[in-house]
VEXVOMAR-355178 format. One record per residue (C-alpha): residue number from 1; x, y, z. Coordinates in Angstrom, 1 decimal, decimal comma, m for minus. Each point is the difference from the previous one (the first is absolute). Example, Ala and Ser with C-alpha at 12.3 -4.5 7.8 and 13.67 -1.06 7.14 Angstrom:
BEGIN
[1; [12,3; m4,5; 7,8]]
[2; [1,4; 3,4; m0,7]]
***
This chain:
BEGIN
[1; [0,3; 0,1; 0,0]]
[2; [1,1; 3,3; m1,0]]
[3; [m1,4; 3,0; 1,7]]
[4; [m0,7; 2,9; m2,3]]
[5; [0,1; 2,7; 2,6]]
[6; [2,3; 2,7; 0,4]]
[7; [0,6; 0,2; 3,9]]
[8; [1,3; 3,6; m0,3]]
[9; [m0,9; 1,4; 3,0]]
[10; [1,3; m0,5; 3,8]]
[11; [m2,8; m0,5; 2,8]]
[12; [0,0; m1,1; 3,3]]
[13; [m2,3; m2,5; 1,5]]
[14; [m0,7; 0,2; 3,5]]
[15; [m1,2; m2,5; 2,9]]
[16; [m1,1; 0,3; 3,4]]
[17; [m2,8; 1,7; 1,6]]
[18; [1,9; 2,7; 2,0]]
[19; [3,4; 2,0; m0,4]]
[20; [1,6; m2,5; 2,8]]
[21; [m1,2; m2,9; m2,2]]
[22; [0,6; 1,1; m3,5]]
[23; [2,3; m1,5; m2,6]]
[24; [0,8; 1,3; m3,1]]
[25; [1,2; m1,7; m3,3]]
[26; [1,0; 2,1; m3,1]]
[27; [m0,7; m1,5; m3,5]]
[28; [0,1; 0,7; m3,6]]
[29; [m3,7; 0,8; m1,2]]
[30; [m2,2; 0,6; m2,7]]
[31; [m2,8; 2,5; 1,0]]
[32; [m3,2; 1,0; m2,1]]
[33; [m3,1; 1,5; 0,5]]
[34; [m3,2; m1,8; m0,8]]
[35; [m2,0; 0,8; m3,1]]
[36; [m3,8; 1,4; 0,2]]
[37; [m1,0; m3,2; m1,6]]
[38; [1,7; m1,8; 2,8]]
[39; [m1,9; 1,6; 2,8]]
[40; [m2,1; m3,1; 1,1]]
[41; [0,1; m2,2; 3,1]]
[42; [0,8; 2,2; 2,3]]
[43; [3,0; 1,6; m2,1]]
[44; [m0,5; 3,8; 0,7]]
[45; [1,2; 3,1; m1,9]]
[46; [3,4; 0,7; 1,3]]
[47; [1,4; m3,7; 1,0]]
[48; [3,0; m1,1; m1,8]]
[49; [1,3; m3,2; m0,6]]
[50; [3,7; m0,7; 0,8]]
[51; [1,5; m2,8; m0,8]]
[52; [3,3; m0,7; 2,0]]
[53; [2,8; m2,4; m1,3]]
[54; [m0,4; m2,9; 2,7]]
[55; [3,5; m0,9; m0,3]]
[56; [1,0; 3,4; 1,5]]
[57; [m2,7; m0,3; 2,8]]
[58; [1,5; m3,4; 0,8]]
[59; [3,4; 0,6; 0,4]]
[60; [m0,9; 2,3; 2,9]]
[61; [m2,0; m2,8; 1,8]]
[62; [m3,7; 1,3; m1,3]]
[63; [m2,5; m2,3; 1,5]]
[64; [m3,1; 0,9; m2,3]]
[65; [m2,0; 2,1; 2,6]]
[66; [0,5; 3,8; m1,1]]
[67; [m2,0; 2,9; 1,5]]
[68; [1,1; 2,7; m2,0]]
[69; [2,0; 0,9; m3,2]]
[70; [2,2; 3,4; m0,3]]
[71; [m0,1; 1,3; m3,3]]
[72; [2,0; 3,2; m1,2]]
[73; [m0,1; 0,9; 3,9]]
[74; [m3,6; m0,2; 0,6]]
[75; [m1,3; m3,0; 1,9]]
[76; [m2,7; m2,1; m1,5]]
[77; [m2,5; m2,6; 2,0]]
[78; [0,0; m3,7; m1,6]]
[79; [m3,6; m0,7; m0,6]]
[80; [0,8; m3,5; m1,9]]
[81; [3,2; m2,1; m0,5]]
[82; [0,1; m2,5; m3,3]]
[83; [2,5; m2,8; 0,3]]
[84; [m1,1; m1,9; m2,6]]
[85; [0,2; 2,2; m3,3]]
[86; [3,6; m0,3; m0,1]]
[87; [1,1; m3,3; 0,6]]
[88; [2,3; m2,5; m2,3]]
[89; [m0,5; m3,7; 1,1]]
[90; [m0,7; 1,0; 3,5]]
[91; [2,8; 2,4; 0,4]]
[92; [m1,0; 3,5; 1,0]]
[93; [1,1; 2,7; m2,7]]
[94; [m1,5; 3,5; 1,0]]
[95; [m3,0; 0,8; 2,5]]
[96; [m2,7; 2,0; m0,8]]
[97; [m1,5; 2,4; 2,5]]
[98; [m3,4; 2,3; m0,4]]
[99; [0,5; 3,3; 2,0]]
[100; [m1,7; 3,0; 0,8]]
[101; [0,8; 3,3; 1,8]]
***
């Protein structure tokens, strides 16, 4: 499987409910806004799709539970996480976050 996404933006995936427990994971990502035709099923205007290279997150010990994603200095709440779309024979290649904020 070849990923045809260009991971050209650095984001930070954050875990933890408080600043004391917070862990941060930098990673390269592809960030896009949803098209008007995609605003269905809970997707709202202003939501973004952030596709992060799983290898980047994995080398920092990311365990799959994200609270926020920081994009261009702005902290965005994670609404949902997709860890199925970019799998190759069971190997996770990228995580897709739907973020809001």
